[in-house]
N, C-alpha and C positions, 0 to 999 in steps of 0.2 A: 484591206482595212475593214474590220468588222467590230465596231464597238456595240455596246448593248442597246443602243438607242433606235435602231431601225436603219433602215436602209441607208455617175455623180451628176445629178442635176443640182441646181442651186436655187434655193428659194430665198429671195431677198425681201426683207421688209420694205414696203413702199416701192414696188417696181414701177417703172415709168414706161410710157409708150416708146416704141423703137424710134419714133421720129421726134421725140421730145427733146428740147434743148435743156442742157444742164446749166446751172449758174456758172458764172465766170470762174469760180474757185473749185468747180467740180469737173468730173469727166464721166462719160457714159461707159459703163461696164457692160459689154455685150459678149456673150459666149454661148456655144451650143449647150452647155450645161445649165444655163439660166432659163428659168421659166419666163422671164421677161428682163429686158435691160434695166439697169438701175444707175442712178447718179450717186457717185461716191466722191470723197475729196480728191481733187486732182493730184495732190502730192501728200498723201497722209504721212504724218510724222510720228504718230503714236498709235500703231496698230496693236490691238489686243488679240492675239491668237489663243483662243481659250481651250482648244482640244488638241488632238494629235497632229493637225495640220501645221502646228508650230514647228515640227521637225523639218518638213519640206521647206518652210519659209527660211529657217536658219541655214539649211543646205545651200540655198541660193543667195546667201549673204544678207537676208532680211533680219529684222529684229522684232521683238515683241515687248510691250510694256508690262506684260504679266507672265509670270511663271505658272506652270501647271503640272499635274501629276504625270502626264505623258512625257513632258520635257525632263522632269526629274528622273524618271526611269531611263530615258535616253542618255542622260549624262552619266548615269551609273554604268552604262555600257561603253561610253566614250569619255572617260575621265579627263583626257587631255583637252577636251573642248573648251573647258573654262580658262585655259591659258590664253586663248585668243578671242573668246566671246564673253561678254559681260552677262551674268545671270540677272534676269529681270528682278527688280526689287520687290514687286508686289506678287504674292502667291495666291492664285485662286484655287489651288489644289485641284480637286475633281469638280470642275465648273458646274455640272448639273446640280450639285449639292452644296455649292458654296454660297456664302453670304454675299449678296450683290453689292453691299457696302464696300467689300474688299476691292471689287472692280472699280468702284468710284474713285478709290485712292490712286489708281493708275492714270486717271484723266485721259482715256483713249479718244482718238478722233475717228476711229473705225474699229469695229468689232467683228471678228470672224468666228463662226460657231457652226453648229449642225442643227438641223430641224428637230422639232419635238423636244426641245429643252425649255422648261418653264422659265428659266432665268432670262431667256432671250427677250421676252416682252419688257421686263424691267431694264435690261441692258439697253434696249432701244431708246430709252429716255436719256441715256448718256451720250450715245453716238449712233450713227447708222450701223445696222447689223446685217452682215452677209451670212445667211444660214444655209449650209450645204446639205444636200440630200443624197445619200448613198443608195443607189439602186442596184439590182442584181447584175445588170450588164456593165456596171461601172468598174473600172480598174484603177489601181493606184496611179497609173500614168495620167489618168484624167485629172486627178487631184493635183498632180505635179504640174500639168499644163495650166490648170486654173490659177494656182499660186503664182506661177511665172507671169501670167497675164495680170494678176492683181498687183504684183510688184513691178510691172513694166520691165520684165526680164525674159521675154519669150525666147530670144535668141540664145541666151545663156542656158535657159531651161532645156531647150532642144539639144544643145551641145552636150549637156550633162547626160541626157538619155542616150545619145549616140555613143558616148564614152562607155557607159554601162553596157550597152549592147556589144561593143567591141570586146569588153572583158569577158562577157558571157560566151561569146563565140570562141575566144581564145581558150577558155576553160574547157569547152566542148572538145576542141582539138587536142588539148593536153590530156584529156581523159583517155583518149585512144581506145584501146581494147579492154579497158577496165570494166568489170561487172558493174551494171548501172541501176539495178533495182534498189529502191529505198522506201522507208516509211519514217514518219515523224510522230512521236507520241510524248506524253508526259503523264505522271501520276496525278490523280484528282484528290478529292477530299475524303476518300475512303480507300481501303486497301484492296478492293476487289475490281476496280475499273481503271482503264487507261483512257485519257483523252487522246483520241486517234484522229489525225488530220487527213482530210481528203486532198484530192488533186487541186482543189481551189484554195488551199492554204497559201498564204503569201510566200513563205519559204519554199514550199513545194513548187509553186509556179516558177520561181527563179531557177530551181534545180532542174525542172523540166525544160526550161528554155535552154539550159546547158546540155541537154541530151540525156539526163538521168530519167528514170522511169519509175513512177509510183508502183509499189508492189501489186502484183496481180490480184491478191486477195483482199486488198484494202477496198472498202466500200466506195462505190461511185458517189459523186455528189448527190445524185438523185436518190440513191438508196439511203444515204446518210440523212437526207432531208426527212425521210419517213420516220427516222428514229429521233432526230433532234433538229439539225439544220444541215445545210449543204456543205459546211466548212469543216465540221468535226462531229464525231460521235463517240459515245462511251463504249469502250470495248471491255467485256468481262474477261476474267482470267481464263475462262474456258475457251476463249478464242485466240489465245496467244500464238497458236501455230500460224495464224495469218501473218505474223510478223517475221516469217522466214524470208528475209530479204538480204541483199548484199550489204547494205549500209543502213543501220538503224539509228536514226537521230533521236536522242532522248533529251528533251528540254527539261529545265529545272521545274520540279513539280510544284503543286499548289501548297502542300504542307510538308516541311522538311522531314519530320519524324515518320510520316506515312510513306514518303518517298524512300527513305532509308530502309525501312522494313520491307517494302515491296521489292526493291532492287537486291535485297539479300535473300529473298524467298527462294525455295527450291524450284518452284515453277518457273520463275524468271531465269534462274541460273541454268536451267535445263534447255532454255531456248537456244537453238543453234547459233544465232547471231551473237548471243551473249557468250556461250561456251567457246566460240571460235574468235572472240575478240573483235567483232565487227560492230560494236556499239560506239556511237559518237556522242560525246557530251559537250555541246557547244558552251563556251564560256558565257556568263551573264545570266540574266533572268528569263531568257527565251523570247523576249519581246522582239528580237531581231527576226524571228520567223513568223511574227503575228502582225505587228504594226507596219503598215504598208507605206514605205517611203524609199527614196533612192539610196539613202545612207545605209539603211538596213539591207537593201538589195546587194550592195557592194559587200557587206559583211557576210551574207550568205555565200557569196562567191568565195570569200576568204576561207570560210569554214570548209568548203569543198576541197580547196587546196590543202588545208592543214590536216584534215581528217580522212579524206578519201585518197588523195595523192601523197600524203605524208611529207609535204614541203610547205613553203609559204608562197603566197602570191608574188611577193617581192622577189624572192629567189627565182621563181619561175619566169620572171620578166613581165608580170601582169599585175603591177602594184595597185593598191587601193588609193584613190585620190583623197580619201578622208583618213588616211593612216595616221596623220598627226593627231587626230582626235582620239585615237586609241591609246596614245602614250600615257603612262601613269604620271 
């Protein structure tokens, strides 16, 4: 998970001493990701998940009193979700830029956010704010563990991770002797560059866990960081030959018209992976490869079955536990 805000430690407004007693209606939240323990409601009934952590919460059976941009994108990729889950009535949209009065309408008793968001200070006047800090060594599994702790569902959270790891191991076995090099790209807002993801990309991490290998000519995270950041870099059309891989994942581009023109260009069509039909176009907006949570991890596994092995995870006997959320 890499949103635009910086950097999982957790910075909580009003941290307390590790030995402090919380009020009778509170509990002490203490975790290795916390800068300090904090008192939160013992049994919060109206949690406002303001950013992308909302997806991890719903995956564990949690609920939010606010909707947001990340959850809306998620539902676009999992349209069947609304058959079993009520959409929160209050929409804060993109929380860092939202009107705090909107959050007031939800009457939260606990607010979950990320650090360095100006709205957090105002939100803290409504309810306690847990502000997460994403650091370089943090993984999406850390966020999953934290949300499980917050929701008092640690056993369920670990069981979910174990099930995912089982699916990934089975995918690795099912790949057998298949060629395994891959790259992940998408068009940007001009016609001359591709957003090219490194080995640190979320989708790339899941594929690598399953035994696939990032293309040898894709920049390392360290080299990518010198151009922009460690997770992706802009590749010019002059470097398209570096995409000579077995499986080329092309996510939905930033601008439809620019994407269409680029994918029809002679340079693109001459790329071996394109000419030989080794391009994979995952359904949806591409967020499944970028926003880091267990539901999207399962979807990346599905894509490998569908587009690398030419079958479905269900037919292969390795079904997605969130398959019902995919149904139209």
